[in-house]
C-alpha positions as CSV (number, residue, x, y, z in Angstrom):
1,X,84.0,20.5,-35.0
2,X,81.5,18.2,-33.3
3,X,81.4,14.8,-34.0
4,X,79.2,13.5,-36.2
5,X,78.3,9.8,-35.2
6,X,74.5,8.8,-36.1
7,X,72.8,8.1,-32.2
8,X,69.4,6.2,-31.7
9,X,66.4,7.9,-30.6
10,X,65.9,8.6,-26.9
11,X,63.2,7.3,-25.5
12,X,62.5,10.0,-22.2
13,X,59.1,9.7,-20.0
14,X,58.5,13.2,-21.9
15,X,58.5,14.3,-25.5
16,X,61.8,14.9,-26.5
17,X,63.4,15.4,-29.9
18,X,65.5,12.6,-31.2
19,X,68.8,14.4,-32.4
20,X,71.9,12.9,-34.4
21,X,75.5,14.0,-32.9
22,X,76.7,17.1,-34.3
23,X,73.1,17.9,-35.6
24,X,70.4,20.7,-33.8
25,X,66.7,20.8,-34.9
26,X,66.8,23.6,-37.5
27,X,63.6,24.7,-36.5
28,X,65.2,25.2,-32.8
29,X,68.3,27.5,-33.6
30,X,68.1,29.1,-37.3
31,X,71.7,31.1,-37.3
32,X,72.5,30.1,-33.8
33,X,74.6,26.9,-34.2
34,X,77.7,27.9,-34.9
35,X,78.0,30.6,-32.5
36,X,77.4,27.1,-29.9
37,X,79.5,25.2,-31.9
38,X,82.6,28.3,-31.6
39,X,82.0,28.3,-27.8
40,X,83.6,25.2,-28.2
41,X,85.9,25.2,-30.2
42,X,88.9,24.6,-28.1
43,X,87.2,21.0,-27.4
44,X,86.4,20.3,-30.8
45,X,90.3,20.6,-32.6
46,X,91.5,16.9,-33.1
47,X,93.1,14.7,-30.1
48,X,91.9,16.9,-27.3
49,X,89.8,15.9,-24.9
50,X,86.1,16.5,-25.5
51,X,83.2,17.8,-23.9
52,X,79.2,16.8,-24.6
53,X,76.4,19.3,-24.4
54,X,72.4,19.3,-24.2
55,X,70.1,21.8,-23.8
56,X,66.0,21.1,-22.2
57,X,63.3,23.4,-23.3
58,X,59.9,22.6,-22.2
59,X,60.7,18.8,-22.1
60,X,62.2,18.7,-25.6
61,X,66.0,18.2,-26.3
62,X,67.1,21.3,-28.9
63,X,70.5,20.5,-29.0
64,X,72.6,17.5,-28.4
65,X,76.0,17.4,-29.6
66,X,79.7,15.8,-28.5
67,X,83.6,17.5,-29.6
68,X,86.9,15.8,-29.0
69,X,87.8,12.7,-27.3
70,X,86.5,10.9,-24.5
71,X,89.7,8.6,-24.7
72,X,92.8,10.1,-25.8
73,X,95.2,6.6,-25.8
74,X,92.6,4.5,-27.6
75,X,90.8,7.4,-30.0
76,X,87.4,7.2,-28.7
77,X,85.5,10.1,-29.4
78,X,83.1,11.6,-26.8
79,X,79.7,11.2,-27.8
80,X,76.2,12.3,-25.8
81,X,76.8,8.8,-24.6
82,X,79.8,9.4,-23.4
83,X,79.6,8.9,-19.4
84,X,81.7,11.5,-17.2
85,X,83.1,11.9,-14.0
86,X,80.1,14.8,-12.7
87,X,82.7,15.5,-9.4
88,X,80.5,18.4,-7.2
89,X,77.7,18.3,-9.4
90,X,77.3,14.5,-8.0
91,X,75.8,16.3,-4.8
92,X,72.6,16.9,-6.0
93,X,72.1,13.5,-6.0
94,X,73.3,12.6,-2.7
95,X,70.8,15.5,-1.4
96,X,68.2,13.6,-2.9
97,X,68.8,10.5,-1.4
98,X,68.8,12.4,2.1
99,X,65.5,13.7,1.0
100,X,63.9,10.6,0.1
101,X,65.3,8.7,3.9
102,X,63.8,12.0,5.2
103,X,60.3,11.2,3.9
104,X,60.9,7.6,4.3
105,X,60.9,8.4,8.3
106,X,64.7,7.4,8.5
107,X,66.0,10.8,8.9
108,X,65.4,13.6,10.2
109,X,67.1,17.0,8.7
110,X,67.6,18.4,12.4
111,X,69.4,15.7,13.6
112,X,72.5,15.4,15.2
113,X,74.8,13.4,12.7
114,X,76.6,12.1,16.2
115,X,73.3,10.1,16.6
116,X,74.0,8.2,13.3
117,X,77.8,9.1,13.0
118,X,79.1,8.1,17.0
119,X,82.8,8.2,15.8
120,X,82.5,11.8,14.9
121,X,84.5,14.1,17.6
122,X,82.7,15.9,20.4
123,X,83.1,19.4,18.7
124,X,80.6,17.8,15.7
125,X,77.5,17.4,18.6
126,X,76.0,19.9,17.4
127,X,76.0,19.1,13.3
128,X,73.0,18.2,11.8
129,X,72.2,16.6,8.8
130,X,70.7,20.2,7.3
131,X,74.2,21.6,8.7
132,X,75.8,19.3,5.9
133,X,73.1,19.7,3.2
134,X,73.3,23.5,3.5
135,X,77.6,23.6,4.0
136,X,76.8,25.3,7.4
137,X,78.5,22.8,9.4
138,X,81.9,24.0,10.0
139,X,83.7,20.6,9.7
140,X,87.2,20.4,8.6
141,X,88.0,20.3,4.8
142,X,89.0,16.3,4.5
143,X,91.5,17.2,2.0
144,X,93.6,19.6,4.5
145,X,93.8,16.1,7.1
146,X,95.2,14.0,4.0
147,X,98.5,13.8,4.8
148,X,101.6,14.5,2.4
149,X,102.7,11.0,1.5
150,X,99.5,9.6,0.9
151,X,99.7,7.3,-2.3
152,X,96.6,4.9,-2.1
153,X,93.1,6.2,-2.6
154,X,90.8,7.4,0.4
155,X,87.5,6.3,0.6
156,X,84.3,7.7,2.6
157,X,85.2,5.6,5.7
158,X,89.0,7.0,6.0
159,X,86.9,10.5,5.5
160,X,85.4,9.7,9.1
161,X,88.0,8.4,10.2
162,X,90.1,11.5,9.5
163,X,87.3,14.1,10.8
164,X,87.1,11.5,14.0
165,X,90.4,12.7,14.6
166,X,90.1,16.2,14.4
167,X,88.0,17.7,17.4
168,X,87.5,21.3,16.4
169,X,85.3,23.3,13.6
170,X,85.5,26.0,11.9
171,X,82.8,28.1,13.1
172,X,79.6,27.1,15.7
173,X,77.6,24.6,13.5
174,X,74.7,27.4,11.8
175,X,76.7,30.5,12.3
176,X,78.4,30.4,9.0
177,X,78.9,29.1,5.4
178,X,81.5,27.2,4.1
179,X,81.8,24.7,1.3
180,X,83.0,21.2,2.5
181,X,83.2,18.1,0.7
182,X,83.2,16.6,3.7
183,X,80.0,17.2,4.8
184,X,79.0,15.0,2.0
185,X,80.5,12.9,2.1
186,X,79.3,11.9,5.8
187,X,75.6,12.3,4.3
188,X,76.8,9.4,1.9
189,X,78.0,7.5,4.8
190,X,74.2,8.3,6.3
191,X,72.6,6.9,3.3
192,X,74.1,4.0,4.3
193,X,73.6,3.5,7.8
194,X,69.6,5.2,7.7
195,X,68.8,2.8,4.5
196,X,71.2,-0.5,5.7
197,X,72.7,-0.5,1.5
198,X,75.8,0.3,0.3
199,X,75.3,4.1,-1.0
200,X,75.4,3.0,-5.0
201,X,72.6,0.8,-4.5
202,X,70.7,3.0,-2.7
203,X,71.0,5.5,-5.2
204,X,70.5,2.9,-8.5
205,X,67.3,1.1,-6.1
206,X,65.9,4.8,-5.2
207,X,66.9,7.7,-8.0
208,X,68.8,6.3,-11.1
209,X,66.8,2.7,-11.8
210,X,63.2,4.7,-11.5
211,X,64.0,7.2,-13.5
212,X,66.0,5.0,-16.3
213,X,69.5,6.3,-15.6
214,X,70.8,3.2,-16.7
215,X,74.0,4.4,-17.8
216,X,74.4,6.3,-14.2
217,X,76.6,5.1,-11.6
218,X,78.0,5.8,-8.1
219,X,81.4,4.6,-9.0
220,X,83.2,2.0,-7.2
221,X,87.0,0.7,-8.9
222,X,86.7,-3.2,-9.4
223,X,82.8,-3.1,-8.3
224,X,81.3,-1.8,-11.1
225,X,81.9,-0.7,-15.0
226,X,81.4,2.8,-16.2
227,X,79.7,1.7,-19.9
228,X,81.3,4.7,-22.2
229,X,83.5,5.7,-19.6
230,X,85.5,9.1,-20.2
231,X,88.8,9.4,-18.9
232,X,90.3,12.8,-17.8
233,X,93.1,14.9,-18.4
234,X,95.4,18.3,-17.6
235,X,97.2,20.2,-19.7
236,X,100.8,20.0,-20.2
237,X,102.9,17.4,-21.9
238,X,101.9,14.8,-24.3
239,X,101.8,15.7,-28.1
240,X,98.2,17.1,-27.8
241,X,99.1,19.3,-25.1
242,X,97.3,16.8,-22.0
243,X,98.8,14.6,-19.9
244,X,96.2,11.8,-18.6
245,X,95.1,12.9,-15.0
246,X,91.9,10.5,-14.7
247,X,92.7,9.7,-10.6
248,X,93.7,11.3,-7.2
249,X,94.1,10.6,-4.0
250,X,90.2,11.8,-3.6
251,X,89.0,10.3,-6.6
252,X,87.7,7.3,-5.0
253,X,85.5,8.8,-2.2
254,X,81.9,9.3,-3.1
255,X,79.2,11.3,-1.5
256,X,80.7,14.5,-2.2
257,X,81.2,13.6,-6.2
258,X,81.9,9.8,-7.3
259,X,79.1,9.8,-10.0
260,X,79.7,8.4,-13.5
261,X,76.7,10.1,-16.0
262,X,76.3,11.5,-19.7
263,X,74.1,14.1,-20.5
264,X,71.1,11.6,-21.7
265,X,70.7,10.5,-18.4
266,X,70.8,13.7,-17.0
267,X,68.1,14.9,-19.1
268,X,65.9,11.9,-17.0
269,X,67.2,13.5,-13.8
270,X,66.3,17.5,-14.9
271,X,62.5,16.4,-15.7
272,X,61.8,14.5,-12.9
273,X,62.9,17.6,-10.4
274,X,59.8,19.2,-12.3
275,X,56.6,16.5,-10.5
276,X,57.0,14.7,-7.7
277,X,58.2,10.9,-9.0
278,X,60.8,11.4,-6.4
279,X,59.4,13.3,-3.7
280,X,56.9,15.9,-3.2
281,X,56.7,19.3,-4.3
282,X,57.2,20.3,0.0
283,X,60.1,18.6,0.3
284,X,61.9,19.5,-2.9
285,X,61.5,23.4,-1.9
286,X,63.9,22.5,0.4
287,X,66.7,21.9,-2.2
288,X,66.2,25.5,-3.6
289,X,66.2,27.2,0.2
290,X,68.9,28.6,1.1
291,X,69.4,28.7,5.3
292,X,69.0,32.0,7.4
293,X,72.1,32.6,9.1
294,X,73.1,34.8,11.9
295,X,73.5,38.6,11.7
296,X,71.9,38.3,8.3
297,X,74.8,36.6,6.0
298,X,73.9,35.1,2.9
299,X,74.3,31.8,1.1
300,X,73.1,30.3,-1.7
301,X,73.5,27.2,-1.2
302,X,70.0,25.0,-0.8
303,X,69.8,21.0,-0.7
304,X,72.7,20.0,-2.9
305,X,72.3,23.3,-5.5
306,X,73.6,26.6,-5.9
307,X,70.0,28.7,-6.0
308,X,70.5,32.5,-7.4
309,X,68.9,34.3,-10.0
310,X,70.7,35.6,-13.7
311,X,69.2,37.8,-15.5
312,X,65.9,38.1,-13.2
313,X,65.3,34.6,-13.6
314,X,65.6,32.1,-10.5
315,X,68.3,30.1,-11.5
316,X,69.6,26.6,-9.9
317,X,73.2,25.3,-10.8
318,X,76.1,23.6,-9.7
319,X,79.8,22.9,-11.3
320,X,82.1,20.3,-10.4
321,X,85.5,20.0,-11.0
322,X,87.9,17.1,-10.2
323,X,91.3,15.2,-11.3
324,X,90.7,15.3,-15.0
325,X,87.1,16.7,-15.2
326,X,85.1,19.5,-15.3
327,X,81.4,20.2,-15.4
328,X,78.2,22.6,-15.3
329,X,74.7,22.4,-14.9
330,X,72.5,25.4,-15.3
331,X,68.6,25.1,-14.6
332,X,65.9,27.7,-14.8
333,X,63.3,25.9,-13.6
334,X,60.2,28.7,-14.1
335,X,61.4,28.8,-17.6
336,X,61.4,24.7,-18.0
337,X,65.1,25.4,-19.8
338,X,68.2,23.7,-18.8
339,X,72.1,23.6,-20.0
340,X,74.3,20.4,-19.5
341,X,78.1,20.4,-20.4
342,X,80.0,17.7,-19.2
343,X,84.0,17.2,-19.9
344,X,86.8,15.5,-19.1
345,X,89.9,18.1,-18.9
346,X,91.1,20.1,-15.8
347,X,91.0,23.7,-17.9
348,X,87.7,25.3,-19.6
349,X,85.1,26.7,-17.8
350,X,81.7,25.1,-18.4
351,X,80.1,27.1,-16.0
352,X,80.6,30.3,-18.6
353,X,79.4,28.3,-21.5
354,X,76.4,27.2,-19.9
355,X,75.5,30.7,-19.3
356,X,76.4,32.0,-22.7
357,X,74.7,29.0,-24.1
358,X,71.7,30.2,-22.0
359,X,72.1,34.1,-23.4
360,X,71.8,33.2,-26.6
361,X,69.0,30.3,-26.7
362,X,66.8,31.4,-23.8
363,X,67.4,35.0,-23.4
364,X,67.6,36.0,-27.4
365,X,71.3,37.7,-27.3
366,X,74.7,36.7,-27.0
367,X,77.1,37.7,-24.6
């Protein structure tokens, strides 16, 4: 069952309901609470990696719960304050950093990336910042370039070096879509070079601190601490059927997936996207505007977000999967409704769980 830990009232710049872990507002759900808990049954049994979930409607937190464990070895329960590695859910923050620099006049979306990262090979001459944001660059996947014998974690600069020695692309820039962690690692490096700040410091100064996201960090081991850290696990072995898999050789890269945060801080982020606290409305629309591709080919990716329609409602969404973590965020901006599910296991389907929660709490029916 859900953790029964009491928590303090949340302080957000928008009206929110103060809830306790494992409890929901009685008027918000009625008989829906057991159905929501049932979606997390696999996370709630004793001694297994857990999950935290939050639901926001019209600026109010209407569900805030946690299940299972954040740290199996130390027997630390998951709570809404637990900080999970976001994996690719981090990309929306990298994209926002680029949008902020665009607003500052320090970069242009159609600027050639080699203007900023001249180490890239000649084949990348036609790649622009916009191509990186939209996953239409054609750059090789850096994961495929890491030697099988690699044991030391690769950094963003290591990724740049790998790409510098690979003078080919999958396709001409802007001609097709292919999801690219390489592109978002490079965007993190572009933030550093254009701003003169380390990527984590830029995010802290321009996004996290202004929004009051005090538990959020682009994590660099040995440089910062993650306040209430969840550790990652995968099925197999161990007394609870899970083995520790918190880190891999790609876990140190930042621009594509290096942020740790909790569901409470993500409420602050979600609410900021409705106004102009970070960028103006015209700039933010770019995040929700996939590019036009040759021949009418379709893509659903804007700047850091997949954008589609679910049950006739416009949706912004993203998932993140890495060694030991799976996460999902789904926003229905026209209905001001968001579901966020963070987990510390390399198993399960948090994206599906988020959809089922939306089915019940937004659309009023179960699937």
